[in-house]
N, C-alpha and C positions, 0 to 999 in steps of 0.2 A: 872379630869374632873368632874364637877358637873352636873351630867346627869339630875337630877330633874330641874335644873336652865334652862339648854338648851332645855330640853323637854317642860317645861312651856312657854318658848319663843316661840319656832318653832310651837308647837301645837297651842299656842294662836293665832299666825298669820293664820294658817289654819282655826281655829274656826271662826275667825273675817271675813275672806275672804270667807267662806263657802266651802273651799276646801277639798275634800277627801284626805286623806293620809294612809299610812301604814308603820309601822316599817319593816325594813328589817335588814339584818346583824345579829351582835351578839346580840342586844337586842331583836330581833324576835325570835332567836334561844333560848334565855333564857326564853322567854314568853312561848315557846313550851316545856320546861323542860330541856333544855341543857344549863345550864349557863357556861359561858367561859368569858375569860377576853376580853374586848373590849375597845378601846380607843376612839370611835367616835360613833356619832349618825347617822345612815343611814336610810333613808326614800325614799319612792316612791311616787310621786305625779303627777297629770295630767300636760302635756307639757305646757297648756295654762298658768300655774301660774309661769313659769320660771322667766320672766322678774321681777315680784313683788316679788318673794321670794328672788331672788338673790339681789335686791335693799334692801329688809329688812335685809337680813343677813349682808350685807355690812354696813347698818346703825347700826348694833350692834357690828361692829368692825371687822367683819370677812374680810380676804382677799380671793377674788376668785382665786384660784389656777388653776382651769381648768373649762372651760365652753364649752360645745357642746350641740347640740340638745337634746342628750339623758342622759347627765350627767353633774354634776357640783360637785366640790369639794371646800371646804371653811375651811380655818384656821384662828383661833382667836389667837392673841399673849396672851391672858389672858388664863393661863392654866385651869381655871375653865370652860372656854367656849369652848376649844378644837376645835375638827374638826366636820364638818357636811358634809356627802355625800349625794347626792340627784341624784335618777334615775328618769327621766321624760318618762311618757308613753302616747300613744295616741289612739284614736279609740276604737276598739273592745277591745284591750288589757286593755286599761284604765277602759272601762265599766266593764269588767270581773273580773279584779282584785278588784276593790272597792266594786263591789256588793257581792263578795265572802269573804271579810276581816272579822277577827274575833275581837272581842273586849275581852281584858284582864284586870285585876286589876293591876295597877302599883303602883309605891311608893306613899305613901300618899293618896291612894284610887283614883288616877287619872286614868280613863279609856283610855286605849291606843289600837289603831288599829294595828293589825299584819296581814300579809298575812296568807292565808291557807298554810299547809305544802307543799301541791304540787305546788303552785305558787313560794314558797320559793325555792324549789327544781329546778324549771324552771329557775329561776334567776341564781341559783348557776351552773347550767349546762351552761347557757349562759356565764357566767364568766370564767369557765372552757375553753370553746371554744376560748374566746378572749384573755385569759393569761393563757396559760398551766402551769405557775409556781404555779397557785393556785389550781391545780388539788386535790392534797391530803387533803388539809384542806377542800375544797368544798365536796370531796367525803365523808369524815367523817361526815360533817353535814347532807348530803343527806342520809347516811346511818342511822343516828338517826332519821331524819324525816321519813323513810320507816318503822320504828318500832312503830310509833304512831298509836293508835287505829283508824280505819276508814279511814286510808289514801289510795287513790287511786293509787295502785302500777302501774296499766297499764297506767294511766294518766302520771306518772312520767316517766315510761320507754318510753313512747311517746316523751317526751322532749329530752331525750336522743338520740333517733333515729332521730329526727328532726335535731340535730346538728351533725350528724355522730359520736356519742360518744356510740353507742349501746353496745359496748365492755365494757365500763366502767360500764354500768348498771349491765351487767353480772357479773362483778368482784364484785361489791356490794352485789347482790344476792347470791353469793356464801358464803360469810361471815355471812349472816343472819340465 
């Protein structure tokens, strides 16, 4: 996958539309210092952009594999364009995520927005709750995020407790 090409296209769309975004998933983890193999671009955007974004991606040759009010998944048959996954947020969640996002230097000097570590952890906790098969991978990512300077561990603990996974938080803390 040509990440620079995909990011140029997708972020270009967000810039033209005046849409806030943030990277999530493997690219966000790498931006926070935990490089890992990733095969797609994962972003979070306000829900209001969904129709326009899906149309834009389909115009680039992506096939929409899944579309719901909170998530869409897109695949392009061109291996250079790969997969794009999108999480859609609303209301206070949207305002909070985008107000707190951080900017990092990406490939070629492009500035990239990423979620703050606590918000990435929240999304990972939610992913574990909805798909328990992701638990071990997500726990490893959250463990790393908890080691970053300045991370609010109590905030992260609250996300675990909110989703009935407080015991998983305790498991991570026991390994730090």
